[in-house]
N, C-alpha and C positions, 0 to 999 in steps of 0.2 A: 423628763429627767426625774428619776425615782429617788435617787440619793443625792440631792444638790450639794450638801456639805462634803461628801466623799468625792464627788466629781470636782468640786472647787479645789480641794486639797491635792488631788491628783494633778490637776491643771497647773497649780502653783509649782509643783515639783517636776512637771513634764513627765509624769508617769502614765503609761498607757495600760489598757486592759490586759495586754499580753504580759506586762510586768506583774500585774496583780495575779494573773493566772499562774505564773511561775511561783509566786510567793505561796499561794494556797494549794498548789499541786493539782490544778484543774485545767481543762482545755479552755482556750480563749472564748469559744462559743458558749460554754457553761457560764463563764464570768459575765458575758454579755446578757445572758438570760437573767442572771442574778441582779445585774445593774439595772435592767429595765423592769424588774419586778415579777417576771415570769417564774422565777425560782427564788429561794431565799438563801442568804448566807447563814452558815452555822455560826455559833458563838466562837468556836475555835478559829474559823476562817476570819471572822471579824477582828478577833484579837491579833492574829498574824498581820492583817492589813494595817491595823492601828499601829502596831509596833514598827512595821516597815515604813510607814509614812512619817514616823517620828514627830507626831503632832501633839500639841498640848490639849487638843480637843478630846473630850470624853468619848468613849465608844458609843454612848447613847446619842450624843450630838452628831458624831461623824456619820452614824447610820440612821439619822432621822429621815423619815420618808417624806416626800413632798405630798402636798394635798391633792395634786392632780394625777 
C-alpha cells in the first residue's frame, strides 16, 4: 500500500481506481501503477483527485507515501 491515506479516503467513499482514472483522464492500468509506486502522480492529477474526494485532508497528507 503506497498511499495509505488516499486508499483509506477512497474506501470510505467506495471509490475505485477506475473512478480515479476517469477523473484524471488516464487508463485504469496507469492509475494502478501510480497507486503502487511504479509511476508518480503529477501535481495536477493530485489536485483533481483531492477535489474529487472532497476531503478536508491536505494534498500532502492525502498523498503521503507509506514507509514500506
